[in-house]
C-alpha positions, 0 to 999 in steps of 0.5 A: 499499499503507498502512502497517498494524501487527498482533498475531498470537497463535500456539500452537506448540512450541519445541523446545530441545537441549543438543548439548555432553550429548546432542544426541538429548536435546531438550525440547519444550514449548508456548507462544503467540508473540505477534508484533508485525507491520508491513506483514506482516514480524514486528518483534518476537517475545515466547513466552510458555511454557506449564506443563502446569497453567498458573496465575495467573502465566502468565494474567497474562504472557500477558495483559501482552504481549498487552496491551503488543503492543496499545498498540503496533498502536494507537500508529501507528493513533493518531498516523497517522489515514486 
């Protein structure tokens, strides 16, 4: 088995609730999870929430997080040629 780093992006909803106030009240919102995966194990996750009307700042946050993850994935292959 060879060592491998991957970056995965996944659109998903997260749900939060405040059990102290009312456990039946929950807020669900969409976002993108950026996973850093090494040898099929998730080693880090970054959550980028998406608003109902994403703006420039939302785009920049997603691009910056994705860029950092891609750089991480390349850092292993650059130092461990096959």
